[in-house]
C-alpha positions, 0 to 999 in steps of 0.5 A, a space after each residue: 598911405 603908400 602907393 609904391 611897389 607892385 602887387 604880386 599879380 596883375 592889379 586889374 580891377 580890384 587893385 585899381 578899386 582899392 586905390 580909388 577907395 583909398 583916396 575917395 574921401 581925401 583931397 589929392 592934387 592933380 600933380 600928386 596923382 599924376 606923379 603916382 601914375 608916372 612913377 615907374 615903381 607904381 603898380 600901374 606903371 608897366 614895362 612889359 613892352 615885349 608883350 606890347 603892354 607898357 606905359 608910353 606916357 601919362 596924361 592928366 586933365 583937371 576939369 576945374 582949372 582946365 590944366 593938362 599934364 603929360 609926360 613920356 614914360 620915365 621922362 624928367 620933364 612934364 608938359 603943362 598946358 592950360 587948355 583954355 589958352 591952347 583953345 585960344 591958339 596960344 603957342 606952347 613954350 615946349 619944343 619937345 618932351 623926352 622919356 625912356 623905354 626900359 623893358 623888364 626882363 623875366 629870368 
């Protein structure tokens, strides 16, 4: 199954539903879905910042493991947080996360 490439139209509900149906009966890891959503070639990654409609960050929470993943748009680093440790006020190792805002230009 390929998740790359943007559809010709705004994906909206129908495209999101198609993706959910495609993975419904398959085991997809949190990391795989997270990477898909943060990939700038994914249909769900938007760069229409001039229209105030662009991906700023990606966030994922996996209930069973209490694992949080987050990254800034087009950032190379991923901040992984063990939510249970964080609730116990354990410090995070990360000092910062960075990304890149790249506008798409329509000619």
